[in-house]
DOMARVO-158272 format. One line per field, with one value per residue (C-alpha): residue number from 1; x, y, z. Coordinates in steps of 0.5 Angstrom, whole numbers, plus 500, padded with zeros to 3 digits. Example, Ala and Ser with C-alpha at 12.3 -4.5 7.8 and 13.67 -1.06 7.14 Angstrom:
BEGIN
num = (1:2)
c1 = (525:527)
c2 = (491:498)
c3 = (516:514)
***
This chain:
BEGIN
num = (1:2:3:4:5:6:7:8:9:10:11:12:13:14:15:16:17:18:19:20:21:22:23:24:25:26:27:28:29:30:31:32:33:34:35:36:37:38:39:40:41:42:43:44:45:46:47:48:49:50:51:52:53:54:55:56:57:58:59:60:61:62:63:64:65:66:67:68:69:70:71:72:73:74:75:76:77:78:79:80:81:82:83:84:85:86:87:88:89:90:91:92:93:94:95:96:97:98:99:100:101:102:103:104:105:106:107:108:109:110:111:112:113:114:115:116:117:118:119:120:121:122:123:124:125:126:127:128:129:130:131:132:133:134:135:136:137:138:139:140:141:142:143:144:145:146:147:148:149:150:151:152:153:154:155:156:157:158:159:160:161:162:163:164:165:166:167:168:169:170:171:172:173:174:175:176:177:178:179:180)
c1 = (500:503:505:502:502:496:498:503:498:496:491:492:487:491:498:495:490:490:488:483:480:480:477:471:470:469:464:460:461:458:452:451:452:447:442:443:442:435:433:434:431:425:422:427:428:427:432:437:437:437:443:447:446:447:453:456:454:458:464:464:464:469:474:472:473:481:482:480:482:489:495:500:506:513:514:508:510:517:514:509:515:519:513:512:520:520:514:517:524:520:515:518:515:511:514:513:519:517:523:522:528:527:535:538:545:550:550:543:539:532:525:520:513:509:504:500:500:502:505:512:517:524:530:537:542:543:549:553:551:544:540:538:541:535:538:532:524:519:512:506:506:513:517:523:528:534:533:537:533:535:531:533:532:530:524:518:511:507:502:495:498:503:509:513:513:519:520:524:527:531:539:540:536:540:546:541:538:544:547:540)
c2 = (500:507:512:518:524:528:534:535:536:543:546:551:556:554:556:562:565:572:570:566:571:576:570:569:577:577:571:575:581:577:575:582:585:579:581:589:587:584:590:595:591:587:585:579:578:571:569:574:571:564:565:569:565:559:561:564:557:553:558:558:550:549:554:551:544:546:551:547:540:538:537:531:534:532:528:524:522:520:515:512:511:508:504:501:499:496:492:490:488:483:480:481:482:476:475:469:467:469:465:458:456:450:450:457:457:463:468:467:473:472:476:476:479:482:477:483:491:494:488:491:486:486:484:481:476:469:470:464:464:462:468:473:480:485:491:494:494:496:498:497:505:504:507:504:505:502:497:494:487:480:474:467:461:456:453:457:454:453:458:456:457:453:458:458:464:467:473:479:483:489:488:491:485:480:481:480:474:470:471:467)
c3 = (500:498:503:502:507:506:511:505:500:498:494:489:493:499:496:493:498:495:488:491:494:488:484:489:489:482:482:487:483:477:480:482:475:473:478:476:469:470:475:469:463:466:459:458:466:466:460:462:469:467:462:467:473:469:466:473:476:471:472:479:479:474:478:485:482:480:486:492:490:493:489:492:494:491:498:497:490:491:497:492:487:493:495:488:487:494:492:485:489:494:489:482:476:473:466:461:456:449:446:444:448:453:455:454:454:456:451:448:447:451:450:456:456:463:464:467:467:461:457:456:453:456:453:455:455:459:464:466:473:470:470:464:465:462:459:455:456:450:451:447:447:443:449:450:456:459:465:470:472:472:471:475:470:475:472:473:474:467:466:463:456:457:457:463:468:471:476:474:480:480:480:487:490:486:491:497:494:492:499:502)
***
């Protein structure tokens, strides 16, 4: 569960109280202007009042929706990312091997795909120690990024489609898992 500091979240209105007060006063002045127009020109009073108050209501709801909604702080966003990384470090990313290679040898290039999530593909090389060193990721949105993951090649359980499932872990976790 991500850690979020709700006290650190500030809305635009809390960060800019002077501007917020001016906007609220302008909205009130707008209501007053519509009221004065309907008093001065009573022959179209119903139409002017409906259009004027309706427009002011829509504008005030639109402004207040964005002004008073809390924005997450940088610290809460960082803590969320750290929590997600810890989750991946503990549980790994479940992937399936795309290559038709039941016994990969050191130096073979291997491709994996996420079982859940964005369905990104991971590419790496089999190392002599019996794991795949992942160095690149490509997602369906054509976003490529460099990755530092490893996938132990001990036989994973068979999935429902007959492919073996593996777990990809961050490289920083590799040294602690090897010592266990």
